[in-house]
DSSP file (Angstrom, degrees, kcal/mol; ACC not computed):
  #  RESIDUE AA STRUCTURE BP1 BP2  ACC     N-H-->O    O-->H-N    N-H-->O    O-->H-N    TCO  KAPPA ALPHA  PHI   PSI    X-CA   Y-CA   Z-CA
    1    1 A X              0   0    0      0, 0.0     2,-0.5     0, 0.0    22,-0.1   0.000 360.0 360.0 360.0 136.3   -6.2   12.7   23.1
    2    2 A X        -     0   0    0     20,-0.3    22,-2.3    16,-0.1    23,-1.4  -0.954 360.0-173.1-115.6 130.6   -3.2   11.3   24.6
    3    3 A X  E     -a   25   0A   0     -2,-0.5     2,-0.5    20,-0.2    23,-0.2  -0.987   7.6-159.7-126.1 137.9   -3.3   10.5   28.4
    4    4 A X  E     -a   26   0A   0     21,-2.0    23,-3.8    -2,-0.4     2,-0.5  -0.960   6.4-169.5-113.7 123.2   -0.3    9.4   30.4
    5    5 A X  E     +a   27   0A   0     -2,-0.5     2,-0.3    21,-0.2    23,-0.2  -0.949  16.9 158.7-120.5 135.8   -0.9    7.6   33.7
    6    6 A X  E     -a   28   0A   0     21,-2.4    23,-0.8    -2,-0.5    24,-0.2  -0.912  29.3-147.3-142.9 166.9    2.0    6.9   36.2
    7    7 A X        -     0   0    0     -2,-0.3    23,-0.2     2,-0.2     4,-0.1  -0.197  65.0 -56.5-114.5-142.5    2.9    6.2   39.7
    8    8 A X  S >  S+     0   0    0     -2,-0.1     3,-0.6     2,-0.1     2,-0.5   0.579  98.2 111.4 -82.9  -1.6    6.1    7.4   41.5
    9    9 A X  T 3  S-     0   0    0      1,-0.2    -2,-0.2     2,-0.1     5,-0.1  -0.567 100.3 -33.4 -75.0 118.8    8.6    5.8   39.0
   10   10 A X  T >> S+     0   0    0     -2,-0.5     4,-2.1     1,-0.1     3,-0.7   0.784  74.6 164.6  44.1  42.9   10.5    8.4   36.9
   11   11 A X  H <>  +     0   0    0     -3,-0.6     4,-3.0     1,-0.2     5,-0.2   0.839  69.8  60.2 -65.1 -26.4    7.6   10.9   36.8
   12   12 A X  H 3> S+     0   0    0      1,-0.2     4,-1.6     2,-0.2    -1,-0.2   0.899 109.1  40.5 -56.9 -43.7   10.1   13.6   35.7
   13   13 A X  H <> S+     0   0    0     -3,-0.7     4,-1.9     2,-0.2    -1,-0.2   0.793 115.2  52.1 -82.7 -28.8   11.0   11.8   32.6
   14   14 A X  H  X S+     0   0    0     -4,-2.1     4,-2.3     2,-0.2    -2,-0.2   0.890 107.5  51.8 -72.6 -38.9    7.4   10.7   31.9
   15   15 A X  H  X S+     0   0    0     -4,-3.0     4,-2.4     2,-0.2     5,-0.2   0.906 110.7  49.8 -62.8 -40.7    6.0   14.3   32.2
   16   16 A X  H  X S+     0   0    0     -4,-1.6     4,-2.7    -5,-0.2    -2,-0.2   0.932 111.3  48.5 -55.6 -47.8    8.7   15.3   29.7
   17   17 A X  H  X S+     0   0    0     -4,-1.9     4,-1.0     1,-0.2    -2,-0.2   0.864 110.0  51.5 -64.9 -36.7    7.6   12.5   27.4
   18   18 A X  H  <>S+     0   0    0     -4,-2.3     5,-2.8     2,-0.2     3,-0.4   0.906 111.8  47.0 -63.9 -44.4    3.9   13.5   27.8
   19   19 A X  H ><5S+     0   0    0     -4,-2.4     3,-2.1     1,-0.2    -2,-0.2   0.951 107.8  56.4 -63.5 -49.1    4.7   17.1   26.9
   20   20 A X  H 3<5S+     0   0    0     -4,-2.7    -1,-0.2     1,-0.3    -2,-0.2   0.735 110.5  42.8 -64.2 -19.2    6.8   16.1   23.9
   21   21 A X  T 3<5S-     0   0    0     -4,-1.0    -1,-0.3    -3,-0.4    -2,-0.2   0.231 116.3-114.4-104.9  15.7    3.8   14.0   22.3
   22   22 A X  T < 5 -     0   0    0     -3,-2.1   -20,-0.3     1,-0.1    -3,-0.2   0.890  46.1-173.6  53.3  47.6    1.4   16.8   23.2
   23   23 A X      < -     0   0    0     -5,-2.8   -20,-0.2     1,-0.1    20,-0.1  -0.289  21.6-143.3 -64.8 151.3   -0.6   14.7   25.7
   24   24 A X  S    S+     0   0    0    -22,-2.3    19,-1.0     1,-0.2     2,-0.3   0.808  78.7  17.9 -82.4 -39.2   -3.8   16.5   27.1
   25   25 A X  E     -ab   3  43A   0    -23,-1.4   -21,-2.0    17,-0.1     2,-0.5  -0.978  56.6-154.3-144.7 150.3   -3.4   15.1   30.5
   26   26 A X  E     -ab   4  44A   0     17,-3.1    19,-2.9    -2,-0.3     2,-0.4  -0.980  18.4-162.8-125.2 118.4   -0.9   13.5   32.9
   27   27 A X  E     +ab   5  45A   0    -23,-3.8   -21,-2.4    -2,-0.5     2,-0.3  -0.881  18.7 162.1-101.7 134.4   -2.4   11.3   35.6
   28   28 A X  E     -ab   6  46A   0     17,-2.7    19,-3.0    -2,-0.4   -21,-0.2  -0.964  45.8-144.8-147.0 157.3   -0.3   10.4   38.6
   29   29 A X        +     0   0    0    -23,-0.8   -22,-0.1    -2,-0.3     3,-0.1   0.459  66.3 123.4 -99.2  -7.2   -0.6    9.1   42.2
   30   30 A X  S    S-     0   0    0    -24,-0.2    -2,-0.1   -23,-0.2     4,-0.0  -0.308  74.1 -98.3 -57.4 130.5    2.4   11.4   43.1
   31   31 A X    >   -     0   0    0      1,-0.1     3,-1.7     2,-0.1     6,-0.2  -0.057  22.7-121.4 -45.6 145.5    1.5   13.7   46.0
   32   32 A X  T 3  S+     0   0    0      1,-0.3    -1,-0.1    -3,-0.1    -2,-0.1   0.534 108.9  68.7 -66.9  -6.3    0.4   17.3   45.2
   33   33 A X  T 3  S+     0   0    0      3,-0.0    -1,-0.3     4,-0.0     2,-0.2   0.529  82.8  96.1 -95.7  -4.5    3.3   18.6   47.3
   34   34 A X  S X  S-     0   0    0     -3,-1.7     3,-2.0     1,-0.1     4,-0.2  -0.553  88.7-111.6 -80.2 149.3    5.8   17.3   44.7
   35   35 A X  G >  S+     0   0    0      1,-0.3     3,-2.9    -2,-0.2     4,-0.3   0.768 107.3  78.3 -53.5 -30.2    7.4   19.4   42.0
   36   36 A X  G >  S+     0   0    0      1,-0.3     3,-0.9     2,-0.2    -1,-0.3   0.768  87.2  61.5 -44.4 -27.8    5.5   17.5   39.3
   37   37 A X  G <  S+     0   0    0     -3,-2.0    -1,-0.3     1,-0.2    -2,-0.2   0.503  89.7  69.2 -83.3  -7.1    2.5   19.4   40.2
   38   38 A X  G <  S+     0   0    0     -3,-2.9    -1,-0.2    -4,-0.2     2,-0.2   0.454  70.9 115.4 -89.6  -1.9    4.2   22.7   39.3
   39   39 A X    <   +     0   0    0     -3,-0.9     5,-0.2    -4,-0.3     3,-0.0  -0.510  38.5 179.2 -72.2 129.9    4.2   21.9   35.5
   40   40 A X        +     0   0    0     -2,-0.2    -1,-0.1     1,-0.1    -3,-0.0   0.653  67.9  77.4 -99.8 -23.1    2.0   24.3   33.5
   41   41 A X  S    S+     0   0    0      2,-0.0     2,-0.3     1,-0.0    -1,-0.1   0.713 104.7  24.3 -65.9 -19.5    2.6   22.9   30.1
   42   42 A X  S    S-     0   0    0    -16,-0.0     2,-0.6    -3,-0.0   -17,-0.1  -0.958  86.9 -99.4-142.7 154.3    0.1   20.0   30.7
   43   43 A X  E     -b   25   0A   0    -19,-1.0   -17,-3.1    -2,-0.3     2,-0.6  -0.707  37.0-159.1 -76.2 117.0   -2.9   19.2   33.0
   44   44 A X  E     -b   26   0A   0     -2,-0.6     2,-0.5    -5,-0.2   -17,-0.2  -0.904   5.5-164.8-105.8 120.8   -1.7   17.1   35.8
   45   45 A X  E     -b   27   0A   0    -19,-2.9   -17,-2.7    -2,-0.6     2,-0.5  -0.873   8.7-144.8-107.6 130.7   -4.3   15.1   37.6
   46   46 A X  E     -b   28   0A   0     -2,-0.5     2,-0.7   -19,-0.2   -17,-0.2  -0.855   9.0-167.5 -96.5 126.4   -3.8   13.6   41.0
   47   47 A X        +     0   0    0    -19,-3.0     2,-0.3    -2,-0.5    -2,-0.0  -0.915  46.6  88.8-107.3 101.3   -5.4   10.2   41.9
   48   48 A X              0   0    0     -2,-0.7   -18,-0.0     1,-0.1    -2,-0.0  -0.972 360.0 360.0-170.1-171.4   -5.1    9.6   45.5
   49   49 A X              0   0    0     -2,-0.3    -1,-0.1     0, 0.0    -2,-0.0   0.470 360.0 360.0-106.2 360.0   -6.7   10.0   48.9
């Protein structure tokens, strides 16, 4: 299982990298209103309040 964790820095590039290595999950603090959460190829998990 590969898990990628990120903050706001280059999330688009990191999500592409996570998909390319067949990661199971992408964990981020980026708000759920951002386009990152529209990705369907990988499970995006939001850590925030």
